[in-house]
Each structure stands twice: as structure tokens, then as C-alpha cells.
DOBAMI-274333 format. One line per 10 residues: number of its first residue (from 1); their letters; for each residue x, y, z of C-alpha. Coordinates in steps of 0.001 Angstrom, whole numbers. Layout:
N
NUM	a	X Y Z ~ ...
***
This chain:
449
1	mldlryvveh	34262 30131 -7288 ~ 36737 31300 -4698 ~ 35790 32721 -1315 ~ 35482 36470 -1865 ~ 36437 37331 1709 ~ 39566 35189 1499 ~ 40579 36732 -1826 ~ 40075 40291 -577 ~ 41877 39700 2724 ~ 44684 37567 1211
11	ldearaalar	45023 39080 -2241 ~ 48778 38546 -2555 ~ 48553 34886 -1488 ~ 45653 34239 -3876 ~ 47495 35926 -6747 ~ 50642 33883 -6060 ~ 48628 30650 -6045 ~ 46901 31511 -9317 ~ 50197 32568 -10885 ~ 51103 28863 -10878
21	rgeaaaksld	48416 28474 -13552 ~ 49840 31285 -15629 ~ 49913 35047 -15967 ~ 46303 35296 -17206 ~ 44999 33479 -14122 ~ 46869 35817 -11790 ~ 45606 38869 -13675 ~ 42024 37653 -13356 ~ 42197 38992 -9787 ~ 42940 42568 -10898
31	piaalaarrs	39251 43561 -11235 ~ 38584 41998 -7817 ~ 41205 44187 -6174 ~ 39845 47369 -7762 ~ 36214 46544 -6984 ~ 37036 45532 -3418 ~ 38750 48897 -2828 ~ 35760 50691 -4297 ~ 33341 48704 -2125 ~ 35421 49477 947
41	qvivrlqalr	35182 53204 220 ~ 31399 52951 -197 ~ 31041 51012 3082 ~ 33134 53557 4992 ~ 31040 56401 3602 ~ 27815 54531 4448 ~ 28926 54013 8030 ~ 29697 57718 8369 ~ 26345 58691 6873 ~ 24422 56346 9160
51	eekneanaam	26164 57814 12197 ~ 25369 61293 10876 ~ 21741 60256 10406 ~ 21498 58999 13981 ~ 22899 62273 15293 ~ 20515 64261 13073 ~ 17566 62212 14293 ~ 18522 62835 17908 ~ 18964 66582 17337 ~ 15668 66871 15470
61	akadkqsdef	13823 65089 18274 ~ 14940 67807 20686 ~ 13929 70693 18421 ~ 10583 72477 18571 ~ 8456 71071 15732 ~ 7166 74545 14912 ~ 10611 76132 14771 ~ 12801 76961 11797 ~ 15503 74805 13396 ~ 13217 71730 13141
71	ktrrealkri	12558 72391 9457 ~ 16256 72853 8759 ~ 17168 69629 10553 ~ 14366 67728 8768 ~ 15695 68868 5370 ~ 19231 67857 6407 ~ 17948 64451 7516 ~ 16197 63961 4175 ~ 19420 64846 2368 ~ 21369 62336 4444
81	sdeikthege	18724 59632 3893 ~ 18790 60227 127 ~ 22581 59986 107 ~ 22414 56753 2089 ~ 20006 55268 -477 ~ 22351 56312 -3273 ~ 25347 54681 -1599 ~ 23354 51526 -736 ~ 22487 51229 -4412 ~ 26133 51693 -5325
91	ervvqaelea	27110 49015 -2784 ~ 24681 46554 -4392 ~ 26065 47336 -7844 ~ 29673 46901 -6713 ~ 28804 43645 -4925 ~ 27148 42291 -8086 ~ 30187 43309 -10154 ~ 32477 41611 -7629 ~ 30528 38366 -7796 ~ 30436 38485 -11600
101	allgvpnmpa	34189 39086 -11753 ~ 34821 36254 -9311 ~ 32964 33819 -11602 ~ 35781 34258 -14109 ~ 38576 33479 -11647 ~ 39865 29863 -11751 ~ 40388 27669 -8708 ~ 43684 27762 -6821 ~ 45824 24647 -7388 ~ 46358 22365 -4408
111	anvpdgkssd	49772 22730 -2796 ~ 50942 19286 -3981 ~ 50087 19879 -7656 ~ 53277 19939 -9752 ~ 54357 23237 -11291 ~ 54331 23574 -15044 ~ 52906 25490 -17997 ~ 51556 22820 -20365 ~ 50929 19108 -20891 ~ 54667 18706 -21441
121	dnkevrrhge	55096 19307 -17710 ~ 52547 16722 -16534 ~ 53845 13920 -14342 ~ 53348 10219 -15030 ~ 52121 8534 -11833 ~ 51741 4921 -12974 ~ 50900 2753 -15969 ~ 49095 -540 -16430 ~ 50071 -3432 -18682 ~ 52285 -3475 -21737
131	kpsfaftpkd	51853 -2014 -25183 ~ 50291 -4642 -27438 ~ 52695 -5962 -30064 ~ 51655 -6867 -33581 ~ 53227 -8950 -36339 ~ 51680 -6491 -38784 ~ 51325 -2733 -39102 ~ 48380 -1774 -36859 ~ 45580 305 -38358 ~ 43816 3197 -36692
141	hvdlgvalgi	40186 2915 -35590 ~ 38863 4760 -38632 ~ 40287 2293 -41150 ~ 39252 -623 -38938 ~ 35711 628 -38364 ~ 35066 1486 -42001 ~ 36420 -1867 -43211 ~ 34261 -3692 -40649 ~ 31216 -1685 -41699 ~ 30487 -452 -38158
151	fdfdrgvkls	31212 3266 -38764 ~ 29127 5312 -41192 ~ 30758 8726 -41324 ~ 29077 9817 -44568 ~ 25564 9344 -43234 ~ 26510 11029 -39969 ~ 27533 14092 -41976 ~ 24356 13869 -44077 ~ 22196 13811 -40934 ~ 23970 16408 -38804
161	garftvlrgr	27210 17699 -40331 ~ 30895 17270 -39564 ~ 31946 15436 -36381 ~ 28806 13337 -36139 ~ 28949 9586 -36754 ~ 26494 6723 -37153 ~ 27457 3434 -35480 ~ 26049 282 -37091 ~ 25597 -3342 -36074 ~ 28424 -4541 -33850
171	gaqleralmm	29643 -948 -33482 ~ 26339 170 -31976 ~ 26193 -3001 -29893 ~ 29723 -2466 -28584 ~ 28883 1124 -27589 ~ 25823 -122 -25677 ~ 27781 -2986 -24122 ~ 30420 -592 -22799 ~ 27767 1644 -21241 ~ 26115 -1284 -19463
181	fmldlhtreh	29434 -2763 -18343 ~ 30632 536 -16871 ~ 27369 1240 -15045 ~ 27211 -2287 -13653 ~ 30795 -2068 -12391 ~ 30310 1305 -10698 ~ 26939 490 -9128 ~ 27444 -3149 -8122 ~ 31082 -3057 -7037 ~ 31965 574 -6330
191	gyeeiwppal	28755 1608 -4572 ~ 27582 4480 -6786 ~ 23889 5228 -7210 ~ 22803 5359 -10852 ~ 21127 8560 -12059 ~ 19419 9175 -15403 ~ 19241 12997 -15680 ~ 17835 15386 -18310 ~ 20098 16153 -21270 ~ 18944 19796 -21251
201	vneeslrgtg	19827 22137 -18387 ~ 19350 25789 -17498 ~ 21977 28513 -17185 ~ 22085 28261 -13393 ~ 23172 24620 -13619 ~ 26005 25454 -15992 ~ 27043 28367 -13792 ~ 27100 26063 -10778 ~ 29730 23749 -12259 ~ 31756 26487 -13971
211	qlpkfaadlf	30878 26073 -17669 ~ 29246 29515 -17628 ~ 30208 32197 -18194 ~ 33765 31196 -19140 ~ 33056 28398 -21640 ~ 29858 29580 -23298 ~ 31374 29119 -26762 ~ 31732 25370 -26169 ~ 28021 24876 -25453 ~ 25074 24111 -27689
221	kiasweeadp	22327 26549 -26701 ~ 18693 25867 -27513 ~ 16904 29016 -28723 ~ 14669 30760 -26184 ~ 11225 29184 -26056 ~ 7958 29375 -24198 ~ 5944 26533 -22729 ~ 2534 25771 -24235 ~ 698 27296 -21275 ~ 3142 29713 -19643
231	kpdapkrdly	2305 31536 -16457 ~ 1428 35219 -16871 ~ 4546 37299 -17535 ~ 6768 34185 -17402 ~ 10125 34809 -19114 ~ 11300 32697 -22012 ~ 13523 29797 -21018 ~ 17077 29284 -22255 ~ 18266 25684 -22141 ~ 21553 24055 -23126
241	liptaevpit	22533 20554 -24199 ~ 24769 19120 -21478 ~ 28520 18973 -22209 ~ 28893 16268 -19535 ~ 26756 14517 -16914 ~ 28818 16395 -14319 ~ 26497 19372 -14861 ~ 23075 17876 -14025 ~ 24427 15441 -11432 ~ 26342 18068 -9424
251	nlhrdeildg	23340 20391 -9577 ~ 21013 17759 -8160 ~ 21896 19291 -4780 ~ 22145 22948 -5781 ~ 20759 25246 -3060 ~ 20540 22345 -599 ~ 21895 21694 2882 ~ 22728 18004 3155 ~ 22834 15881 6274 ~ 26479 15289 7183
261	dklpikytsy	25639 11725 8226 ~ 24617 10981 4625 ~ 28007 11910 3172 ~ 29697 10794 1080 ~ 27146 10744 -1730 ~ 28308 8854 -4839 ~ 26516 9036 -8198 ~ 27171 7514 -11602 ~ 25351 8368 -14791 ~ 25305 7604 -18470
271	tpcfrseags	24441 10507 -20777 ~ 25050 11650 -24301 ~ 27272 14746 -24221 ~ 27346 17682 -26619 ~ 30241 20067 -27225 ~ 30827 22580 -29971 ~ 34609 22157 -29562 ~ 35120 25858 -30229 ~ 38680 26597 -31242 ~ 39517 22945 -31945
281	ygkdtrglir	39015 22967 -35706 ~ 41812 21125 -37445 ~ 42527 19022 -34323 ~ 41508 15345 -34091 ~ 39000 15713 -36897 ~ 39548 12129 -38052 ~ 37305 9517 -36493 ~ 35703 9384 -33062 ~ 38277 11177 -30921 ~ 36642 14620 -30919
291	qhqfdkvelv	32936 14508 -31785 ~ 30182 17073 -31243 ~ 28044 14296 -29704 ~ 29528 11449 -27689 ~ 28579 9053 -24901 ~ 30080 9021 -21433 ~ 29629 7422 -18028 ~ 30367 9919 -15262 ~ 31328 9535 -11590 ~ 30407 12337 -9138
301	rfekpehaea	31041 12495 -5396 ~ 30016 14904 -2618 ~ 32485 14731 262 ~ 33386 16348 3548 ~ 36523 18472 3085 ~ 38682 16285 5323 ~ 37903 13171 3243 ~ 37973 14731 -222 ~ 41602 14183 -1214 ~ 41444 10470 -382
311	aheeltrhae	38089 10231 -2182 ~ 39690 11778 -5283 ~ 42296 9032 -5282 ~ 39576 6393 -4878 ~ 37416 7782 -7682 ~ 40445 7752 -9974 ~ 41036 4085 -9115 ~ 37379 3336 -9884 ~ 37755 4869 -13352 ~ 40990 2923 -13875
321	evlkrldlhy	39251 -324 -13017 ~ 37247 -107 -16237 ~ 40466 -97 -18248 ~ 41930 -2900 -16149 ~ 38873 -5141 -16622 ~ 39083 -4521 -20370 ~ 42825 -5244 -20232 ~ 43734 -2027 -22026 ~ 47195 -521 -21724 ~ 47046 2947 -20144
331	rvmelcagdm	48871 5401 -17916 ~ 47850 7904 -15220 ~ 49127 11465 -15533 ~ 48968 14100 -12800 ~ 48317 17436 -14458 ~ 50564 20366 -13682 ~ 49119 23661 -12453 ~ 49227 25239 -15907 ~ 47358 22412 -17647 ~ 44415 21862 -15295
341	gagaarcydl	40846 22847 -16059 ~ 39731 26117 -14511 ~ 37678 24569 -11715 ~ 40052 21809 -10628 ~ 42382 22068 -7642 ~ 43966 18738 -8571 ~ 43474 16463 -11578 ~ 44542 13080 -12928 ~ 44156 12187 -16598 ~ 43858 8560 -17646
351	evwlpgqnaf	45485 8113 -21043 ~ 44892 4952 -23069 ~ 47360 3642 -25638 ~ 46235 3863 -29289 ~ 48514 1748 -31549 ~ 47063 3321 -34705 ~ 48284 6720 -33537 ~ 51333 5374 -31700 ~ 50362 7623 -28801 ~ 48546 7823 -25473
361	reisscswft	45248 9727 -25593 ~ 43101 11037 -22753 ~ 40096 8862 -21911 ~ 39168 10325 -18502 ~ 39878 13364 -16336 ~ 39345 12902 -12599 ~ 39169 16237 -10783 ~ 38939 17443 -7193 ~ 37277 20861 -7088 ~ 37561 21577 -3340
371	dyqarrarir	34617 23922 -2526 ~ 34871 25800 -5855 ~ 31727 24277 -7394 ~ 29885 23978 -4075 ~ 30185 27735 -3478 ~ 28904 28526 -6987 ~ 25985 26091 -6634 ~ 25429 26767 -2911 ~ 25752 23110 -1880 ~ 26357 22762 1853
381	yrekagekpq	26088 20211 4628 ~ 25366 20383 8324 ~ 27450 18144 10581 ~ 24944 18152 13434 ~ 21518 19649 14063 ~ 21807 23292 15051 ~ 25339 23709 13695 ~ 26207 26229 10994 ~ 26148 24740 7462 ~ 29466 24523 5652
391	llhtingsgl	30512 23981 2060 ~ 31326 20448 961 ~ 33788 19348 -1726 ~ 32908 17935 -5147 ~ 34877 15378 -7169 ~ 34134 13936 -10570 ~ 35628 12004 -13439 ~ 34742 10067 -16554 ~ 34256 6428 -15870 ~ 34769 6347 -18915
401	aigrtlvail	34304 8191 -22212 ~ 32575 5396 -24126 ~ 33529 6349 -27679 ~ 37212 6617 -26840 ~ 37048 3283 -25024 ~ 35576 1751 -28176 ~ 38433 3294 -30162 ~ 40999 1769 -27785 ~ 39402 -1676 -28045 ~ 39417 -1590 -31836
411	eqyqqadgsv	43063 -564 -31972 ~ 44478 -2700 -29144 ~ 42454 -5835 -29990 ~ 42769 -5749 -33789 ~ 43794 -8917 -35626 ~ 45910 -9418 -38748 ~ 42830 -10080 -40916 ~ 41162 -6805 -39848 ~ 38762 -8385 -37356 ~ 38674 -7271 -33729
421	rvpqalwpym	38536 -9503 -30670 ~ 36055 -8452 -27977 ~ 37494 -8200 -24423 ~ 36242 -10963 -22168 ~ 34610 -8543 -19732 ~ 32159 -7543 -22491 ~ 31154 -11060 -23607 ~ 27999 -11123 -21445 ~ 26867 -7867 -23077 ~ 27583 -8823 -26714
431	qgldeshlit	24868 -11236 -27817 ~ 25385 -13396 -30892 ~ 29184 -13627 -30864 ~ 30543 -17032 -31841 ~ 33179 -18781 -29772 ~ 35944 -16766 -31434 ~ 34469 -13544 -29948 ~ 35512 -11598 -33027 ~ 33879 -8632 -34706 ~ 34043 -9292 -38422
441	rysssrtyt	32751 -7529 -41529 ~ 29232 -6210 -40916 ~ 26385 -6904 -43328 ~ 23381 -4538 -43203 ~ 21047 -7536 -43487 ~ 22560 -9275 -40469 ~ 20649 -9451 -37170 ~ 21921 -10553 -33801 ~ 19959 -12571 -31262
***
């Protein structure tokens, strides 16, 4: 979240910055302004009451304890003390309301983010390779996967409902191969430490990265439950399936003060991800593009503020390298202020070319959050022993979304006979391929060694 003191003291500047995101973002500061004025009034009254209490204490100390004057002053002091307690309670309530309101305010865009209202205003930064050309009409991944026998949509629906899919044979193997290839690249060549986190997290973790309270409708919540042997009076626990590894990985250091000498910290993680996709019904319902459960490799970095912008560029290049090694045609788009996610100060989307759709589709978002997440999750670092801790910056991005990478491979590497050639970078991870390195029609009785 934003710095409350900055927002209160620079309300016009903060509102102007958020207006670049749109009218709703600018208006999200309106409750802050009203609450801040109310808190200021309470603080002024408290200061006056405390001064009055000090004077009353001094006067009472001089009075004869047996006199009527002493009794009168004691009653006045009690009245003042009671009023102070009332106003202190009001101050706590207003402060809590301020902090709650601030949780709903998006991050301010970085100064160099392009202006714009929607994806139509995003700016292409660069692109890699050429669109693959075909001597035939290319199919989309759904027709390819069904014909090859590697997608089983009907059984996915039978098991779990719409937007769940079963991968079979070479499809399952290709998904696993992509995960291993991405993790190996990021750990061995890019220097990230691999993390295998829980797939269930608490509300505090989701609040720390900004999914709560704003995006509660997109989450899968597990019903409240109690442990087998709970402690006396222990509350029931609410847990959520993670929408992205960003949540548990960023919160690894929640409520911690890190050693500045240890920064930057770079993590990568594979996890399944779960999203309800609230409000997206009717969009991308065909195939693997928008599933309720999908696999992703994530990149997360903790950086000193002065190094964060350069680190954001580097992380984006690390995500791009996956696409380059797979020789997939893609482009990099810088998102305009009106199209960025709520927590991002700057964001690049990697968009891969899908011949079956004749369009580029997002396969990774690489975001620099400045100290927005760190303030919510209370993640700080200390430059030197004895110095005051300060907030660090967080950066993350998909490196990559595995299902969408599989989709891009099927569509860009399809052959005239409906088979699909496997990119060379994945050969070591795809056991049992013959020298043609083709995925052909899958038989349920087939095994691979």
C-alpha cells in the first residue's frame, strides 16, 4: 500500500498520479482525505485535553485534600481523563479505518510509464523472431491437442467442472518437461534459488501481496476448519488456494528485517495456481488459455530501491530467455498506466504469437511494485547494524506460465500432418522421442521409457 503520511501530506500529488490510472483510482483517495481530516481533529482535541489534564493535576496538587476545591478539581480531572479515553478510542478507530481504506488504493505509476486507458494504449518495446509460416491452414491448440489425444477436456469436466483439463501421455510429459526446463534455466544460469512453497496460504499472505481485500472474488477459499488438536480457544483457520507463487514466495519474508548485505534475494518456484476468473465468463473459454487450475514458474526478487528498476529489466530478460531458448515468436509490451495491475508501478507483458488465433497472447507479466507490497507485508532491510530499517522493493514475473507455453509450442511447431515438433531445448526432458522429435497421435496403451 501507499505511505499514509505521504498521501495525507501530498494529497493533490497522489491524486494526480493515480488519475493516470483512471477516475476510479483517483477517487479511491476520497475516503483517505475525509478520514485524515477527522483524525487531525481528534489529535488536536487530544492535545488540548492532555494539556488541560496537566494543568488540572498541578492545580489539584496545590489544593487542600480536605477542601471542597480539591473534590471539585478531582471530579474535573476524572471528566477530562474520561474524555481523553473516549478520544483515544476514536483515534484508534479512525486509524484502523484509514489503514483499511488505504488497502484499496492502487500503487502510483512510475513517472516513465506511458499514459493510456486500456491495452490499446500499451507500447511495443521489442519483438523476437518472425511469425512462423505454414503451407497449410494452421490449427489452434484445441484441435491439435484433441487430435493428438493429449487433451481430455471431457474427463476434466467430469472430475472438476468447466475450465479444468486432463493432460495425457506426451501432453503431460511436455508440461513436466517445460517446468523442469524453466527451473533449470533460472537456477543454473540466472542465479535464482528454487523454492517449493505450500499451495494453501492464510489471509495475511494474500493481504501482503495485494490480492486481499480487492480481489477476493478471484480466489478459491477453503471453508473454515479446525486442527485435530487445537489449542484452547484457538480460532478457526481460513486458508486459500494460491492464485500465483508470488503470494507465498513474497511472504516468505513478511514481518522480517533483512540484512542489506544479503540483497538482492532472487527466488524461483513452480506451483499449481488456482483462480476463479470472476467476471471472465464467456472469455477464452476454449482450451487452455484461461483455466481455473494451471501451472506456472514464478520469479521473485527483493531489491534495494536504488537497484530495483534495473532489476526489473533484468527479470524481464530472464523470462524472455525461456521463449528465446524455445525459439518462439513473441513481443514485449510496456503497459500503460490505465492497464496495469493495481499493485504495479511499472509492468511489461510478454506476448507469444498463437497462429491458431492469429494473435499475440500474454504469457508473462513482469511487475515492479516499488515498496507497495513491502509496506503491506512489513518487509524491510537494514543497510548497516544500528541503522534504521527501511522498506525494500519487490519485483516478480512469470517465468513462464507453463500451460500457455505448451499452447504456443503446439501452434508454432505444428506440422502439416497434425503432428508437433518438440523444440530442441526440451529434448533432454522428453524421454522416448524418436529422431524426428515429433509428438504424434497418442495411444492410451503406450508407455514411454
